[in-house]
Backbone as JSON, one array per atom type, in Angstrom:
{
  "sequence": "MTLSDYFDRIEGPVRTVTVYAPAPKPELVDWLEAAISVESVDYRSLPDATAASQSFLVVRQDGEFSAAIGLEAVRDFLEPPIHEPWNGALGDVPHRRVIEVFDSTVWHALQRRQLLAVSRAIETRAWRVASGTLRVGFQRSSALEAMVPVYSRLAAESALDIAVYIDDEWDRPPIPGVTIHADSGDEIGSYWMLVFDGDGDELWTSGLLAKERDDGEFEGFWVDDTQLVARLERAIQKSAG",
  "N": [[98.01, 112.0, 88.27], [97.3, 110.27, 91.2], [98.42, 107.73, 93.59], [96.13, 106.48, 94.6], [94.28, 107.07, 92.57], [95.46, 105.64, 90.46], [95.35, 103.02, 91.47], [92.59, 102.6, 91.61], [91.82, 102.65, 88.96], [92.96, 100.59, 87.51], [92.57, 97.98, 85.23], [92.37, 94.68, 84.51], [92.95, 92.14, 81.94], [90.29, 90.09, 80.53], [90.08, 87.01, 81.9], [90.03, 83.41, 82.04], [90.3, 80.44, 84.04], [91.28, 77.09, 83.95], [91.5, 74.12, 85.69], [93.41, 71.24, 85.43], [93.51, 67.99, 86.47], [94.05, 64.72, 87.98], [92.29, 64.26, 90.04], [89.64, 66.08, 91.64], [90.39, 69.42, 92.78], [89.34, 70.96, 95.12], [90.02, 72.82, 97.2], [92.11, 74.28, 96.07], [90.84, 75.33, 93.81], [88.86, 76.88, 95.07], [90.51, 78.73, 96.36], [91.72, 80.02, 94.16], [89.46, 81.18, 92.98], [88.73, 82.99, 94.95], [91.0, 84.55, 95.26], [91.96, 85.66, 92.84], [91.11, 87.98, 90.3], [89.29, 86.78, 88.05], [87.25, 85.61, 85.32], [86.13, 83.06, 85.52], [86.69, 79.88, 87.18], [87.37, 76.66, 86.39], [87.15, 73.02, 86.51], [88.76, 70.21, 85.07], [88.96, 66.78, 84.46], [91.79, 64.55, 84.54], [93.21, 61.44, 83.32], [93.16, 58.78, 85.75], [95.62, 57.56, 86.06], [97.46, 59.51, 85.68], [100.2, 61.26, 86.96], [100.22, 63.14, 89.97], [101.97, 65.26, 89.96], [101.93, 66.1, 87.39], [99.73, 67.63, 87.01], [98.01, 70.59, 86.0], [97.2, 74.04, 85.21], [95.26, 75.94, 82.9], [95.32, 79.07, 81.4], [93.18, 81.32, 79.91], [92.8, 84.12, 77.81], [90.62, 86.6, 76.92], [89.22, 84.6, 75.62], [91.13, 83.19, 74.21], [93.92, 80.91, 74.2], [96.33, 81.5, 76.69], [98.35, 80.78, 78.6], [99.97, 78.0, 80.24], [100.29, 76.51, 83.43], [102.07, 74.61, 85.75], [100.64, 72.87, 88.53], [102.28, 72.64, 90.71], [103.79, 74.94, 90.68], [101.83, 76.8, 91.33], [101.15, 75.96, 93.91], [103.59, 76.5, 95.1], [103.55, 79.25, 95.11], [101.68, 79.75, 97.05], [102.96, 79.63, 99.51], [105.59, 81.01, 99.22], [109.14, 80.5, 98.79], [111.67, 82.77, 99.9], [114.14, 84.54, 98.33], [117.26, 86.29, 98.2], [117.89, 89.1, 96.01], [120.24, 88.61, 94.52], [120.65, 85.92, 94.63], [120.32, 83.41, 92.66], [118.74, 82.85, 89.43], [116.15, 84.53, 87.5], [114.24, 82.63, 86.68], [114.45, 80.45, 88.37], [112.82, 79.59, 90.48], [109.73, 77.96, 91.08], [107.32, 79.48, 91.5], [107.66, 81.85, 90.15], [106.61, 81.61, 87.64], [103.88, 81.91, 88.02], [103.82, 84.59, 88.76], [104.68, 85.77, 86.36], [102.61, 85.07, 84.53], [100.23, 86.11, 85.6], [100.33, 88.92, 85.49], [99.13, 92.3, 85.59], [96.75, 91.54, 86.72], [94.14, 91.77, 89.01], [94.48, 91.01, 92.34], [92.74, 89.73, 95.11], [93.3, 88.7, 97.57], [96.07, 88.68, 98.9], [98.94, 87.54, 100.61], [101.43, 88.78, 102.94], [103.87, 87.46, 102.53], [103.63, 86.55, 99.92], [103.52, 88.97, 98.53], [106.07, 89.85, 99.15], [107.57, 87.98, 97.73], [106.9, 88.7, 95.09], [107.96, 91.26, 95.1], [110.68, 90.63, 95.4], [111.12, 89.41, 92.93], [110.96, 91.63, 91.23], [113.04, 93.18, 92.27], [115.12, 91.48, 91.66], [115.22, 91.7, 88.9], [116.08, 94.36, 88.75], [118.6, 94.08, 89.96], [119.91, 92.46, 88.08], [119.9, 94.03, 85.74], [121.2, 96.26, 86.73], [121.27, 99.0, 86.5], [119.43, 102.07, 85.95], [116.27, 103.16, 87.4], [115.01, 102.46, 90.58], [112.21, 102.48, 92.5], [110.82, 102.49, 95.71], [108.33, 101.89, 98.15], [108.12, 101.9, 101.6], [106.25, 102.31, 103.52], [106.48, 102.53, 106.52], [109.24, 103.56, 108.65], [110.33, 101.47, 110.15], [109.91, 99.21, 108.59], [111.59, 99.72, 106.43], [114.02, 99.72, 107.8], [114.42, 97.0, 108.35], [115.13, 96.13, 105.85], [117.49, 97.25, 105.17], [120.09, 95.91, 104.81], [119.69, 94.6, 102.32], [119.11, 96.7, 100.49], [121.33, 98.26, 100.8], [123.32, 96.67, 99.66], [122.32, 96.41, 97.04], [122.61, 99.06, 96.19], [125.36, 99.45, 96.51], [126.62, 97.65, 94.79], [125.85, 98.12, 92.19], [124.77, 100.32, 89.5], [122.39, 101.44, 90.07], [119.79, 103.85, 90.52], [118.36, 104.46, 93.42], [115.4, 105.1, 95.03], [113.67, 105.65, 97.97], [110.62, 105.64, 99.76], [108.92, 106.75, 102.62], [106.36, 107.05, 105.11], [106.74, 108.17, 107.6], [109.32, 109.59, 109.75], [112.9, 109.33, 109.15], [115.28, 108.44, 111.23], [117.6, 107.04, 111.4], [121.0, 106.08, 110.47], [122.15, 107.39, 107.26], [121.65, 105.59, 104.15], [124.07, 104.61, 102.1], [124.05, 105.56, 98.72], [121.32, 105.39, 98.46], [118.42, 107.26, 98.16], [116.4, 108.67, 100.51], [113.09, 109.45, 100.94], [111.55, 110.9, 103.31], [108.63, 111.38, 105.43], [106.61, 111.33, 103.44], [103.89, 111.39, 103.06], [100.36, 110.49, 103.53], [99.33, 108.79, 101.53], [101.54, 107.33, 100.62], [102.06, 105.88, 102.9], [99.95, 104.13, 102.86], [100.19, 102.15, 100.97], [101.77, 99.24, 99.56], [104.43, 99.3, 97.54], [106.39, 99.22, 94.54], [108.61, 99.91, 91.93], [110.33, 99.44, 88.9], [112.19, 100.86, 86.34], [113.57, 99.59, 84.33], [115.73, 100.72, 83.13], [115.1, 101.88, 80.7], [114.7, 99.69, 79.03], [112.15, 97.82, 77.84], [111.74, 95.13, 78.33], [112.44, 94.64, 80.9], [111.06, 96.24, 82.64], [108.92, 96.74, 85.48], [106.32, 96.72, 87.95], [104.68, 97.1, 91.15], [101.78, 97.32, 93.13], [99.94, 97.5, 96.05], [97.34, 97.34, 98.51], [96.69, 97.29, 101.95], [94.15, 95.4, 103.56], [91.51, 95.45, 106.06], [91.57, 92.97, 107.29], [94.19, 92.2, 107.28], [95.14, 91.01, 104.98], [96.13, 91.67, 101.53], [95.09, 93.66, 98.76], [95.8, 93.91, 95.37], [98.1, 94.35, 92.58], [100.45, 93.51, 89.98], [102.47, 94.84, 87.35], [103.84, 94.64, 84.05], [103.79, 95.95, 81.7], [105.14, 98.57, 79.83], [104.05, 101.22, 79.64], [102.16, 101.21, 81.72], [103.84, 100.81, 83.89], [105.35, 103.16, 83.79], [103.35, 105.04, 84.33], [102.71, 104.33, 86.92], [105.08, 104.96, 88.2], [105.07, 107.74, 87.91], [102.8, 108.31, 89.43], [103.64, 107.6, 91.99], [105.61, 109.53, 92.43], [104.03, 111.86, 92.34], [102.25, 111.46, 94.48], [104.0, 111.49, 96.56], [104.7, 114.06, 96.67]],
  "CA": [[97.34, 110.83, 88.84], [97.87, 109.81, 92.46], [98.39, 106.28, 93.76], [94.73, 106.06, 94.74], [93.7, 107.1, 91.23], [96.04, 104.52, 89.71], [94.83, 101.77, 92.03], [91.17, 102.46, 91.3], [91.57, 102.6, 87.52], [93.57, 99.46, 86.85], [91.64, 96.97, 84.73], [93.09, 93.59, 83.88], [92.25, 91.47, 80.85], [89.3, 89.08, 80.9], [90.75, 85.72, 81.9], [89.42, 82.24, 82.67], [91.27, 79.45, 84.47], [90.8, 75.7, 84.0], [92.43, 73.25, 86.4], [93.45, 69.87, 84.91], [94.13, 67.13, 87.48], [93.39, 63.42, 88.04], [91.23, 64.33, 91.05], [89.26, 67.48, 91.88], [91.2, 70.18, 93.73], [88.38, 71.99, 95.56], [90.64, 73.88, 97.98], [92.87, 75.13, 95.15], [89.86, 76.06, 93.0], [88.26, 77.9, 95.93], [91.49, 79.78, 96.58], [91.86, 80.79, 92.93], [88.26, 81.99, 92.78], [88.72, 84.07, 95.94], [92.21, 85.37, 95.25], [92.27, 86.3, 91.56], [89.98, 88.54, 89.58], [89.11, 86.12, 86.76], [85.84, 85.42, 85.0], [85.69, 81.75, 86.03], [87.68, 78.83, 87.44], [86.73, 75.37, 86.14], [87.96, 71.81, 86.7], [88.66, 69.14, 84.08], [89.67, 65.61, 84.99], [92.8, 63.83, 83.78], [93.15, 60.01, 83.66], [93.63, 58.48, 87.11], [97.02, 57.13, 86.05], [98.32, 60.69, 85.56], [100.85, 61.64, 88.21], [99.76, 64.42, 90.51], [102.93, 66.3, 89.6], [101.65, 66.53, 86.02], [98.54, 68.47, 87.01], [98.33, 71.95, 85.54], [96.06, 74.88, 84.9], [95.34, 76.68, 81.64], [94.77, 80.43, 81.48], [92.74, 81.88, 78.63], [92.59, 85.56, 77.85], [89.68, 86.97, 75.85], [88.82, 83.39, 74.93], [92.25, 82.55, 73.54], [94.93, 80.34, 75.09], [97.35, 82.46, 77.11], [99.49, 80.13, 79.24], [99.75, 76.83, 81.09], [101.14, 76.55, 84.62], [102.0, 73.43, 86.58], [100.06, 73.16, 89.84], [103.36, 72.77, 91.68], [104.15, 76.36, 90.73], [100.77, 77.49, 92.06], [101.33, 75.63, 95.34], [104.79, 77.2, 95.55], [103.18, 80.65, 95.35], [100.88, 79.85, 98.27], [103.91, 79.89, 100.6], [106.8, 81.05, 98.4], [110.45, 80.74, 99.41], [112.16, 84.13, 99.66], [115.57, 84.58, 98.03], [117.81, 87.62, 97.97], [117.93, 89.37, 94.56], [121.46, 88.1, 93.88], [120.73, 84.46, 94.79], [119.53, 82.67, 91.7], [118.22, 83.54, 88.25], [114.73, 84.85, 87.57], [113.38, 81.49, 86.45], [114.87, 79.31, 89.17], [111.82, 79.19, 91.46], [108.49, 77.66, 90.34], [106.25, 80.47, 91.59], [107.9, 82.97, 89.21], [105.71, 81.41, 86.5], [102.61, 82.52, 88.41], [104.03, 86.04, 88.69], [104.76, 86.16, 84.96], [101.35, 84.88, 83.82], [99.14, 86.9, 86.15], [100.58, 90.36, 85.55], [97.94, 93.12, 85.31], [95.58, 90.87, 87.29], [93.83, 92.24, 90.36], [94.41, 89.96, 93.36], [91.93, 90.19, 96.22], [93.73, 88.1, 98.84], [97.51, 88.43, 98.88], [99.62, 87.54, 101.9], [102.68, 89.54, 102.94], [104.95, 86.66, 101.96], [103.46, 86.54, 98.47], [103.96, 90.29, 98.04], [107.53, 89.9, 99.25], [108.09, 87.2, 96.61], [106.78, 89.53, 93.89], [108.96, 92.33, 95.25], [111.98, 90.04, 95.12], [111.22, 89.21, 91.48], [111.25, 92.93, 90.64], [114.39, 93.56, 92.7], [116.07, 90.65, 90.91], [115.37, 92.36, 87.59], [116.93, 95.55, 88.95], [119.95, 93.6, 90.23], [120.51, 91.94, 86.86], [120.16, 95.15, 84.83], [122.24, 97.0, 87.47], [121.19, 100.42, 86.21], [118.05, 102.49, 85.9], [115.71, 103.69, 88.64], [114.17, 101.59, 91.4], [111.48, 103.25, 93.51], [110.22, 101.55, 96.66], [107.65, 102.45, 99.3], [108.18, 101.02, 102.77], [105.22, 102.74, 104.44], [107.05, 103.03, 107.78], [110.7, 103.45, 108.76], [110.69, 100.16, 110.7], [109.95, 98.26, 107.48], [112.83, 100.0, 105.7], [115.17, 99.31, 108.62], [114.62, 95.57, 108.18], [115.62, 95.85, 104.51], [118.73, 98.01, 104.93], [121.16, 95.11, 104.2], [119.39, 94.33, 100.9], [119.23, 97.9, 99.67], [122.73, 98.7, 100.86], [124.08, 95.91, 98.66], [121.85, 96.81, 95.71], [123.21, 100.36, 95.85], [126.83, 99.39, 96.49], [127.14, 96.77, 93.74], [125.21, 98.41, 90.92], [124.64, 101.74, 89.2], [120.98, 101.77, 90.24], [119.33, 105.03, 91.25], [117.36, 103.89, 94.32], [114.62, 106.09, 95.79], [112.82, 104.99, 98.96], [109.6, 106.54, 100.29], [108.28, 106.32, 103.86], [105.37, 108.0, 105.58], [107.21, 108.84, 108.81], [110.68, 110.12, 109.69], [114.03, 108.39, 109.14], [116.27, 108.97, 112.15], [118.74, 106.14, 111.41], [122.06, 106.57, 109.57], [121.85, 107.32, 105.83], [122.03, 104.39, 103.42], [124.84, 105.09, 100.94], [123.51, 105.24, 97.41], [119.86, 105.32, 98.51], [117.77, 108.51, 98.52], [115.23, 108.4, 101.34], [112.09, 110.51, 100.98], [110.79, 110.74, 104.54], [107.42, 112.2, 105.55], [106.13, 111.45, 102.06], [102.44, 111.57, 103.01], [99.5, 109.37, 103.89], [99.18, 107.81, 100.45], [102.72, 106.46, 100.63], [101.91, 104.97, 104.02], [98.79, 103.24, 102.67], [100.41, 101.18, 99.9], [103.0, 98.48, 99.31], [104.69, 99.66, 96.14], [107.75, 99.06, 94.04], [108.61, 100.06, 90.48], [111.65, 99.48, 88.26], [111.98, 101.36, 84.97], [114.31, 98.79, 83.37], [116.72, 101.57, 82.46], [114.67, 102.11, 79.32], [114.47, 98.44, 78.31], [110.8, 97.39, 78.2], [111.75, 93.73, 78.74], [112.79, 94.54, 82.32], [110.23, 97.1, 83.48], [107.96, 96.02, 86.32], [105.84, 97.49, 89.08], [103.78, 96.43, 92.09], [101.02, 98.22, 94.0], [98.98, 96.75, 96.85], [96.8, 98.06, 99.66], [96.31, 96.37, 103.02], [92.76, 95.43, 104.01], [91.34, 95.4, 107.51], [91.86, 91.62, 107.8], [95.62, 91.93, 107.2], [95.51, 90.62, 103.63], [96.31, 92.8, 100.63], [94.52, 93.66, 97.42], [96.73, 94.64, 94.52], [98.46, 93.82, 91.27], [101.76, 93.89, 89.46], [102.39, 95.11, 85.92], [105.08, 94.65, 83.29], [103.61, 96.83, 80.55], [105.98, 99.75, 80.0], [103.26, 102.41, 79.89], [101.57, 101.11, 83.06], [104.93, 101.01, 84.85], [105.68, 104.59, 83.77], [102.27, 105.76, 85.02], [102.85, 104.05, 88.35], [106.23, 105.75, 88.68], [104.62, 109.15, 88.04], [101.85, 108.37, 90.54], [104.43, 107.58, 93.23], [106.24, 110.85, 92.58], [103.0, 112.87, 92.63], [101.72, 111.21, 95.82], [105.04, 111.84, 97.54], [104.89, 115.51, 96.64]],
  "C": [[98.05, 110.38, 90.11], [97.84, 108.29, 92.52], [96.97, 105.76, 93.89], [94.03, 106.04, 93.39], [94.17, 105.9, 90.42], [95.43, 103.2, 90.17], [93.38, 101.54, 91.6], [90.9, 102.24, 89.81], [92.13, 101.37, 86.83], [92.5, 98.44, 86.45], [92.45, 95.91, 84.02], [92.31, 92.99, 82.73], [91.24, 90.46, 81.37], [89.94, 87.7, 80.77], [89.85, 84.65, 82.51], [90.53, 81.26, 83.0], [90.61, 78.08, 84.5], [91.88, 74.84, 84.63], [92.29, 71.83, 85.83], [94.21, 69.0, 85.91], [93.38, 65.8, 87.51], [92.28, 63.36, 89.08], [90.9, 65.79, 91.29], [90.15, 68.13, 92.95], [90.34, 71.3, 94.3], [89.03, 73.13, 96.34], [91.4, 74.84, 97.08], [91.92, 75.96, 94.29], [89.22, 77.17, 93.82], [89.22, 79.06, 96.15], [91.64, 80.65, 95.34], [90.66, 81.71, 92.72], [88.24, 83.19, 93.73], [89.86, 85.05, 95.74], [92.37, 86.19, 93.98], [91.01, 86.81, 90.89], [89.94, 87.94, 88.17], [87.63, 85.85, 86.56], [85.31, 84.11, 85.56], [86.89, 80.86, 86.28], [86.96, 77.5, 87.33], [87.7, 74.23, 86.4], [87.69, 70.82, 85.58], [89.51, 67.97, 84.57], [90.7, 65.08, 84.0], [92.68, 62.34, 84.14], [93.74, 59.75, 85.04], [95.1, 58.11, 87.16], [97.98, 58.31, 85.95], [98.91, 61.05, 86.92], [100.36, 63.0, 88.66], [100.67, 65.56, 90.11], [102.72, 66.83, 88.18], [100.39, 67.37, 85.91], [98.93, 69.9, 86.63], [97.05, 72.76, 85.42], [96.33, 75.64, 83.61], [94.65, 78.03, 81.83], [94.41, 80.88, 80.06], [92.42, 83.35, 78.81], [91.76, 85.97, 76.65], [89.34, 85.77, 74.98], [89.93, 82.63, 74.26], [93.25, 82.02, 74.56], [96.01, 81.38, 75.4], [98.57, 81.75, 77.68], [99.02, 78.88, 79.97], [100.75, 76.87, 82.23], [100.98, 75.25, 85.38], [101.45, 73.77, 87.95], [101.12, 73.26, 90.92], [103.8, 74.23, 91.81], [103.11, 77.16, 91.5], [100.9, 77.22, 93.56], [102.54, 76.36, 95.9], [104.48, 78.66, 95.86], [102.33, 80.82, 96.6], [101.76, 80.18, 99.48], [105.3, 79.96, 99.97], [108.07, 81.18, 99.21], [110.93, 82.13, 99.02], [113.67, 84.09, 99.49], [116.02, 86.03, 97.88], [117.93, 87.85, 96.46], [119.12, 88.76, 93.84], [121.61, 86.59, 94.0], [119.81, 83.76, 93.81], [119.01, 83.52, 90.56], [116.72, 83.73, 88.38], [113.84, 83.63, 87.46], [113.66, 80.29, 87.33], [113.83, 78.82, 90.16], [110.48, 79.02, 90.76], [107.47, 78.79, 90.36], [106.48, 81.68, 90.68], [106.99, 82.85, 87.98], [104.34, 82.03, 86.79], [102.71, 84.04, 88.3], [104.03, 86.52, 87.24], [103.38, 86.14, 84.29], [100.26, 85.84, 84.3], [99.5, 88.37, 86.36], [99.3, 91.09, 85.1], [96.65, 92.46, 85.78], [95.36, 91.39, 88.7], [93.69, 91.02, 91.28], [93.67, 90.52, 94.57], [92.42, 89.67, 97.57], [95.2, 87.7, 98.76], [98.06, 88.5, 100.3], [100.92, 88.35, 101.79], [103.81, 88.76, 102.27], [104.86, 86.6, 100.44], [103.87, 87.88, 97.86], [105.47, 90.43, 98.11], [108.17, 89.11, 98.11], [108.01, 87.98, 95.3], [107.8, 90.67, 93.93], [110.35, 91.82, 94.92], [112.17, 89.8, 93.62], [111.56, 90.52, 90.79], [112.66, 93.38, 91.01], [115.45, 92.74, 91.99], [116.27, 91.21, 89.51], [116.31, 93.56, 87.72], [118.38, 95.14, 89.18], [120.65, 93.15, 88.95], [120.79, 93.04, 85.85], [121.25, 96.05, 85.41], [122.31, 98.48, 87.11], [119.72, 100.77, 86.05], [117.59, 102.95, 87.27], [114.78, 102.68, 89.3], [113.54, 102.45, 92.48], [110.7, 102.29, 94.4], [109.54, 102.32, 97.79], [107.66, 101.47, 100.45], [107.16, 101.4, 103.83], [105.83, 103.35, 105.7], [108.55, 102.77, 107.84], [111.13, 102.1, 109.29], [110.77, 99.11, 109.61], [111.21, 98.47, 106.65], [114.04, 99.52, 106.49], [115.46, 97.83, 108.45], [115.25, 95.22, 106.84], [116.92, 96.58, 104.19], [119.83, 97.14, 104.32], [120.94, 94.85, 102.7], [119.64, 95.57, 100.06], [120.62, 98.51, 99.73], [123.54, 97.97, 99.79], [123.64, 96.25, 97.25], [122.51, 98.11, 95.27], [124.71, 100.26, 95.66], [127.36, 98.63, 95.28], [126.43, 96.96, 92.4], [125.23, 99.92, 90.69], [123.18, 102.18, 89.3], [120.8, 103.11, 90.96], [118.16, 104.56, 92.11], [116.72, 105.0, 95.14], [113.65, 105.34, 96.69], [111.89, 106.02, 99.57], [109.01, 105.94, 101.57], [107.36, 107.44, 104.34], [105.86, 108.78, 106.79], [108.66, 109.31, 108.64], [111.71, 109.0, 109.64], [115.13, 109.0, 110.01], [117.46, 108.03, 112.33], [119.82, 106.71, 110.49], [121.62, 106.51, 108.11], [122.28, 105.98, 105.24], [122.78, 104.85, 102.17], [124.24, 104.63, 99.62], [122.0, 105.17, 97.34], [119.31, 106.68, 98.95], [116.48, 108.21, 99.27], [114.33, 109.63, 101.38], [111.21, 110.27, 102.19], [109.59, 111.69, 104.55], [106.77, 112.42, 104.18], [104.6, 111.53, 101.96], [101.66, 110.3, 103.25], [99.36, 108.34, 102.78], [100.34, 106.84, 100.41], [102.58, 105.44, 101.76], [100.79, 103.97, 103.87], [99.07, 102.1, 101.7], [101.75, 100.46, 100.05], [103.3, 98.71, 97.84], [106.16, 99.5, 95.81], [107.68, 99.17, 92.52], [110.06, 100.16, 89.99], [111.45, 99.83, 86.8], [112.78, 100.59, 83.92], [115.42, 99.52, 82.66], [116.4, 101.74, 80.98], [114.41, 100.87, 78.5], [113.13, 97.86, 78.76], [110.74, 95.92, 78.62], [111.96, 93.58, 80.25], [111.93, 95.41, 83.22], [109.23, 96.28, 84.29], [107.55, 96.91, 87.49], [104.83, 96.7, 89.9], [103.08, 97.5, 92.93], [99.96, 97.41, 94.72], [98.56, 97.57, 98.06], [96.31, 97.06, 100.69], [94.84, 96.55, 103.39], [92.7, 95.31, 105.53], [91.7, 94.03, 108.09], [93.34, 91.25, 107.69], [96.07, 91.41, 105.86], [95.59, 91.87, 102.76], [95.54, 92.57, 99.34], [95.47, 94.45, 96.54], [97.04, 93.92, 93.24], [99.9, 94.19, 90.97], [101.65, 93.99, 87.95], [103.78, 95.09, 85.3], [104.99, 95.58, 82.08], [104.33, 98.15, 80.8], [105.18, 101.01, 80.32], [102.63, 102.39, 81.28], [102.63, 101.32, 84.14], [105.28, 102.49, 84.93], [104.62, 105.42, 84.5], [102.36, 105.54, 86.52], [104.0, 104.86, 88.94], [105.81, 107.22, 88.87], [103.64, 109.31, 89.2], [102.56, 108.38, 91.88], [105.01, 108.97, 93.46], [105.21, 111.92, 92.94], [102.49, 112.69, 94.05], [102.7, 111.61, 96.89], [105.31, 113.33, 97.56], [106.22, 115.9, 96.05]]
}
């Protein structure tokens, strides 16, 4: 299975979202409806005396309660702060809750900053486990060059096996501890991808795959399920030849 095959076959669970707030949130509801592949997004009012900070949304999966998320976390994901993998624990930033709840969900309108936040969440898992295999696609060498300080430290201060894939050539100095697969093919250059195998621990596995649209936004998803992560890893290896 190639990356294109994997991307086309992913199917998330049937989810509905209900926003609970003292006043309607039409812009947020419109964004959720456009951005996330869910069956419906509804609004329910809370008493006027309820503080805006207490607003939340409820996610149901196959008709059953799945999770509740504060709207502050959703707003945080709209323009997420970006932290290095070693700066802070996994749960220290509000938008991580959005990442956790909406795994295996197809997103139709992701910004680069949001994808970077998801990537950082996966890299933070790899940093904390400090072993296992981390595979990353940077599409072009210029994108990898900007991330050399991060991946140099990940490699130097852990026992991670780090494999990086780019579509073009790498004519810069080698990155100690990082295996660079240059000229990996058009599929590698078409996707934003990252996968961590958790070093065999299913609690830490995670993967991300997204494809840029003509308008500069991305369509994609992230997965935590061990089997889906393993399939994504195999798809990366097959697409890279």
